ROTI-339735 format. One record per residue (C-alpha): residue number from 0; residue in one letter; x, y negated, z negated. Coordinates in nm, 3 decimals. Each point is the difference from the previous one (the first is absolute). Layout:
BEGIN
(NUM, A, (X, Y, Z))
...
% end
This chain:
BEGIN
(0, M, (14.255, -9.339, -11.725))
(1, Y, (-0.311, -0.134, 0.172))
(2, K, (0.050, -0.324, 0.193))
(3, V, (-0.342, -0.051, 0.161))
(4, L, (-0.347, 0.023, -0.156))
(5, A, (-0.270, 0.013, 0.269))
(6, L, (-0.353, -0.053, -0.127))
(7, D, (-0.342, 0.029, 0.157))
(8, L, (-0.257, -0.253, -0.126))
(9, D, (-0.359, 0.131, -0.002))
(10, G, (-0.043, 0.303, -0.223))
(11, T, (0.362, -0.024, -0.117))
(12, V, (0.110, -0.341, -0.131))
(13, L, (-0.359, -0.126, -0.007))
(14, T, (-0.271, 0.129, -0.231))
(15, D, (-0.347, 0.078, 0.132))
(16, D, (-0.107, -0.358, -0.078))
(17, H, (0.290, -0.133, 0.213))
(18, S, (0.208, -0.130, -0.289))
(19, I, (0.346, 0.103, -0.121))
(20, H, (0.030, 0.179, -0.336))
(21, P, (0.211, -0.226, -0.229))
(22, E, (0.257, 0.275, -0.068))
(23, V, (0.032, 0.081, 0.371))
(24, K, (0.054, -0.367, 0.079))
(25, K, (0.267, -0.028, -0.268))
(26, A, (0.178, 0.319, 0.114))
(27, I, (0.009, -0.115, 0.365))
(28, Q, (0.139, -0.339, -0.102))
(29, E, (0.268, 0.171, -0.211))
(30, A, (0.084, 0.240, 0.285))
(31, Q, (0.085, -0.293, 0.227))
(32, Q, (0.309, -0.062, -0.213))
(33, K, (0.128, 0.351, 0.085))
(34, C, (-0.118, 0.076, 0.355))
(35, H, (-0.180, -0.117, 0.314))
(36, V, (-0.376, 0.011, -0.060))
(37, V, (-0.193, 0.009, 0.327))
(38, I, (-0.376, 0.011, 0.050))
(39, V, (-0.110, 0.238, 0.278))
(40, T, (-0.370, -0.052, 0.059))
(41, G, (-0.284, 0.053, 0.242))
(42, R, (-0.105, -0.357, -0.073))
(43, H, (0.043, -0.309, 0.215))
(44, H, (0.271, -0.229, -0.138))
(45, T, (-0.258, -0.265, -0.092))
(46, A, (-0.194, 0.256, -0.209))
(47, A, (0.313, 0.117, -0.184))
(48, R, (0.135, -0.349, -0.070))
(49, P, (-0.175, -0.067, -0.334))
(50, Y, (0.152, 0.319, -0.149))
(51, Y, (0.342, -0.064, 0.151))
(52, D, (0.005, -0.339, -0.172))
(53, E, (-0.138, 0.139, -0.326))
(54, L, (0.285, 0.252, -0.011))
(55, G, (0.258, -0.267, 0.090))
(56, L, (0.145, 0.205, 0.285))
(57, T, (0.260, -0.140, 0.240))
(58, T, (0.040, 0.289, 0.247))
(59, P, (-0.178, 0.022, 0.337))
(60, I, (-0.328, 0.194, 0.003))
(61, I, (-0.088, 0.293, 0.229))
(62, C, (-0.359, -0.045, 0.118))
(63, C, (-0.278, 0.185, 0.183))
(64, N, (0.154, 0.344, -0.058))
(65, G, (0.339, -0.097, 0.145))
(66, T, (-0.128, -0.202, 0.297))
(67, Y, (0.199, -0.309, -0.100))
(68, V, (0.238, -0.145, -0.257))
(69, Y, (-0.081, -0.346, -0.131))
(70, D, (0.217, -0.260, -0.174))
(71, Y, (-0.219, -0.220, -0.222))
(72, H, (0.280, -0.242, -0.082))
(73, N, (0.044, -0.102, 0.362))
(74, D, (-0.357, 0.083, 0.109))
(75, R, (0.106, 0.219, 0.288))
(76, V, (-0.024, 0.349, 0.142))
(77, L, (0.344, 0.163, -0.019))
(78, K, (-0.081, 0.300, 0.221))
(79, H, (-0.307, 0.169, 0.137))
(80, N, (-0.153, 0.265, 0.221))
(81, S, (-0.338, -0.156, 0.071))
(82, I, (-0.282, 0.141, 0.211))
(83, D, (0.018, -0.076, 0.373))
(84, K, (-0.285, -0.237, 0.089))
(85, E, (-0.135, 0.217, 0.283))
(86, D, (0.000, 0.298, -0.235))
(87, A, (-0.182, -0.211, -0.259))
(88, L, (-0.275, -0.088, 0.251))
(89, T, (-0.044, 0.366, 0.099))
(90, F, (-0.015, 0.103, -0.368))
(91, I, (-0.268, -0.261, -0.070))
(92, A, (-0.213, 0.140, 0.284))
(93, L, (0.040, 0.356, -0.134))
(94, A, (-0.090, -0.106, -0.355))
(95, K, (-0.318, -0.159, 0.136))
(96, E, (-0.082, 0.314, 0.199))
(97, F, (0.046, 0.222, -0.307))
(98, Q, (-0.206, -0.244, -0.214))
(99, V, (0.255, -0.051, -0.276))
(100, K, (0.052, -0.314, -0.206))
(101, M, (0.332, -0.171, 0.031))
(102, V, (0.243, -0.251, -0.149))
(103, M, (0.279, -0.141, 0.215))
(104, Y, (0.317, -0.136, -0.159))
(105, V, (0.154, -0.276, 0.211))
(106, T, (0.298, -0.236, -0.036))
(107, D, (-0.109, -0.190, -0.309))
(108, A, (-0.346, 0.134, -0.088))
(109, M, (-0.239, 0.291, -0.039))
(110, T, (-0.307, -0.013, 0.223))
(111, Y, (-0.328, 0.190, -0.003))
(112, S, (-0.326, -0.008, 0.190))
(113, N, (-0.288, -0.239, -0.057))
(114, Y, (-0.236, 0.255, 0.150))
(115, N, (0.116, 0.322, -0.162))
(116, P, (0.185, -0.104, -0.317))
(117, I, (0.205, 0.252, -0.194))
(118, H, (-0.108, -0.002, -0.363))
(119, Y, (0.340, 0.002, -0.173))
(120, M, (0.105, -0.318, 0.186))
(121, E, (-0.281, -0.194, -0.163))
(122, A, (0.131, 0.119, -0.338))
(123, L, (0.354, -0.094, 0.107))
(124, E, (-0.120, -0.350, 0.093))
(125, K, (-0.143, -0.045, -0.350))
(126, W, (0.332, 0.114, -0.151))
(127, A, (0.194, -0.233, 0.233))
(128, K, (-0.189, -0.300, -0.133))
(129, T, (0.125, 0.074, -0.352))
(130, A, (0.365, -0.055, 0.106))
(131, P, (0.158, -0.348, -0.018))
(132, E, (-0.094, -0.191, 0.314))
(133, H, (0.351, 0.004, 0.152))
(134, L, (0.020, 0.379, -0.048))
(135, Q, (-0.347, 0.093, 0.126))
(136, P, (0.002, 0.271, 0.269))
(137, K, (-0.145, -0.108, 0.333))
(138, I, (-0.313, 0.199, 0.081))
(139, Y, (-0.227, -0.094, 0.290))
(140, K, (-0.330, 0.130, 0.134))
(141, I, (0.013, -0.014, 0.378))
(142, D, (-0.240, 0.048, 0.292))
(143, S, (0.243, 0.173, 0.236))
(144, F, (0.300, 0.220, -0.077))
(145, S, (0.105, -0.015, 0.367))
(146, E, (0.008, -0.378, 0.000))
(147, E, (0.206, 0.003, -0.321))
(148, V, (0.253, 0.237, 0.163))
(149, R, (0.047, -0.242, 0.288))
(150, N, (0.053, -0.296, -0.236))
(151, T, (0.237, 0.149, -0.257))
(152, E, (0.374, 0.067, 0.020))
(153, F, (-0.002, 0.339, -0.173))
(154, V, (-0.249, 0.280, -0.062))
(155, W, (0.133, 0.193, -0.299))
(156, K, (-0.254, 0.274, -0.061))
(157, F, (-0.364, 0.108, 0.009))
(158, V, (-0.185, 0.137, -0.300))
(159, V, (-0.291, 0.220, 0.103))
(160, E, (-0.288, 0.121, -0.215))
(161, G, (-0.311, 0.199, 0.088))
(162, L, (-0.167, 0.338, 0.005))
(163, P, (0.265, 0.271, -0.049))
(164, S, (-0.094, 0.156, 0.336))
(165, S, (0.043, -0.333, 0.183))
(166, V, (0.330, -0.079, -0.169))
(167, E, (0.124, 0.353, 0.077))
(168, R, (-0.093, -0.036, 0.368))
(169, L, (0.201, -0.321, 0.017))
(170, I, (0.310, 0.136, -0.172))
(171, E, (-0.009, 0.314, 0.220))
(172, N, (-0.043, -0.194, 0.325))
(173, P, (0.300, 0.091, 0.226))
(174, W, (0.070, -0.362, 0.101))
(175, V, (-0.018, -0.118, -0.363))
(176, K, (0.238, 0.279, -0.103))
(177, E, (0.245, -0.106, 0.269))
(178, K, (-0.004, -0.372, -0.084))
(179, F, (-0.074, -0.022, -0.372))
(180, N, (0.106, 0.134, -0.335))
(181, G, (-0.313, 0.072, -0.207))
(182, E, (0.033, 0.034, -0.378))
(183, R, (-0.271, 0.042, -0.259))
(184, S, (0.007, -0.282, -0.255))
(185, W, (-0.335, 0.086, -0.160))
(186, S, (-0.239, 0.296, 0.021))
(187, N, (-0.198, -0.131, 0.299))
(188, R, (0.247, -0.265, 0.114))
(189, I, (0.282, 0.039, 0.251))
(190, D, (0.277, -0.250, 0.075))
(191, F, (0.111, -0.007, 0.364))
(192, A, (0.338, -0.159, 0.080))
(193, A, (0.227, 0.022, 0.304))
(194, K, (0.158, 0.342, 0.054))
(195, G, (0.325, 0.036, -0.193))
(196, N, (-0.106, -0.206, -0.300))
(197, N, (-0.018, 0.141, -0.349))
(198, K, (0.120, -0.100, -0.344))
(199, G, (0.282, 0.256, -0.008))
(200, L, (0.163, -0.103, 0.328))
(201, R, (-0.004, -0.371, -0.082))
(202, L, (0.127, 0.062, -0.354))
(203, A, (0.282, 0.219, 0.139))
(204, E, (0.102, -0.282, 0.234))
(205, Y, (-0.008, -0.254, -0.285))
(206, V, (0.205, 0.223, -0.233))
(207, S, (0.256, 0.072, 0.271))
(208, E, (0.046, -0.374, 0.063))
(209, L, (0.075, -0.043, -0.372))
(210, G, (0.272, 0.264, 0.037))
(211, Y, (-0.175, 0.265, -0.209))
(212, H, (-0.120, 0.356, 0.060))
(213, P, (-0.329, 0.181, -0.071))
(214, N, (0.144, 0.145, -0.322))
(215, H, (0.031, -0.358, -0.132))
(216, V, (-0.377, -0.051, 0.034))
(217, I, (-0.302, 0.052, -0.225))
(218, A, (-0.332, -0.037, 0.184))
(219, V, (-0.335, 0.003, -0.178))
(220, G, (-0.345, 0.029, 0.158))
(221, D, (-0.344, 0.156, -0.028))
(222, N, (-0.154, 0.038, 0.345))
(223, H, (0.052, 0.174, 0.334))
(224, N, (0.166, -0.307, 0.153))
(225, D, (0.270, 0.033, -0.270))
(226, I, (0.098, 0.358, 0.089))
(227, S, (0.269, -0.098, 0.252))
(228, M, (0.188, -0.213, -0.253))
(229, L, (-0.041, 0.256, -0.281))
(230, R, (0.160, 0.261, 0.227))
(231, Y, (0.279, -0.239, 0.106))
(232, A, (0.106, -0.113, -0.348))
(233, G, (0.249, 0.185, -0.216))
(234, L, (-0.270, -0.012, -0.266))
(235, G, (-0.354, -0.016, 0.134))
(236, V, (-0.257, -0.050, -0.276))
(237, A, (-0.375, 0.051, 0.037))
(238, M, (-0.230, -0.183, -0.238))
(239, N, (-0.219, 0.216, -0.224))
(240, N, (-0.305, -0.124, 0.193))
(241, A, (0.143, 0.139, 0.328))
(242, D, (-0.166, 0.300, 0.166))
(243, E, (0.167, 0.338, 0.049))
(244, T, (0.126, -0.081, 0.351))
(245, V, (0.191, -0.303, -0.129))
(246, R, (0.121, 0.180, -0.313))
(247, S, (0.141, 0.285, 0.208))
(248, S, (0.213, -0.252, 0.196))
(249, A, (0.157, -0.142, -0.318))
(250, R, (0.275, 0.131, -0.226))
(251, L, (-0.164, -0.139, -0.312))
(252, V, (-0.349, -0.096, -0.115))
(253, C, (-0.040, -0.307, -0.221))
(254, E, (-0.127, 0.072, -0.352))
(255, T, (-0.302, -0.227, 0.038))
(256, D, (-0.223, -0.151, 0.263))
(257, N, (0.020, -0.360, 0.124))
(258, N, (-0.218, -0.133, -0.284))
(259, N, (0.254, 0.086, -0.268))
(260, D, (0.369, -0.061, -0.071))
(261, G, (0.153, 0.321, 0.139))
(262, L, (0.161, -0.188, 0.289))
(263, A, (0.170, -0.234, -0.248))
(264, R, (0.140, 0.296, -0.194))
(265, L, (0.122, 0.164, 0.320))
(266, I, (0.178, -0.318, 0.115))
(267, R, (0.169, -0.048, -0.336))
(268, E, (0.113, 0.362, -0.016))
(269, K, (0.133, 0.024, 0.356))
(270, I, (0.134, -0.353, 0.061))
(271, Q, (0.114, -0.113, -0.342))
(272, G, (0.101, 0.340, -0.135))
% end
C-alpha cells in the first residue's frame, strides 16, 4: 500500500501552458484522502504557491531540488541546506567569467540581472502577474548579485543558462564540482545548489520522518533533476514526455505526457486501487 505520493510540478503535474489538467487536479485532491501528497519541485516556494493552493494541499513542500522544506501555513523554512555566502560570491564571479546568464533564488524571491536578463524569467514575470495578488511570486531585476547575497538571509540556488560550451565549462570546473550539485532542469539550463542537495535525499528524509519506507512511496517526474527521487521511490514513474535517461531510471512510464490525463489514471490505479 502506497502511503506517500511525491510529485514534480513542471512537466509532470503542470501542462505546457502551466495549468493543471482538470482530471489530474481531481485525482490529486482525491489522493489526499488516502495518502500524503507532497510536491517536490525545482521551483522557489513563492513560484509554487498558486498551484499548492489550487490543489488544496496541506503538507510541507520540498523546494529548489531538495534545498529546503517550506511550511506555507506557518510561513517558515522547516529545514534547509542553503549555499554558503562566500561560495555564492565565488560562483557569481565564475558565472561572469564564463559569460553565462543567471537567476539567483534567495530567501523570499527570485532575482535576475538588469544588464543580462534571462529570457524565461521575463515570461515567468508575466505569468506571476496572472496569480491573485497575495499569491504572486516575488521576482526582482537587480543590478548586483553580490550585493543581494550580502543582504539576504539565504541563497537557495543558481539557475544558469548559456552556450552549451560555457555551461559545460562551469559544471566541469573542479571548485564548482566540489561545492555544488549541478542538475539539468532544461536542455540548456542547469540548477546549481549546495553539495548534498537533491530531490531524492530530501524526500527520503521526509518519508523517514513520517515513519515510512521507500517501498511506501510513488514518485513521478519528467526531468533529470527528478532522477534521484525516481530511483529512491518504491515506484518511480517517468512521464511520457521524459527523455530516455529519465525513463531508464524509472520502474514505470506514464501512459501519456503532461498535457493529458495519464497522471490522473496512474494516481487512481495505484493509490485508490
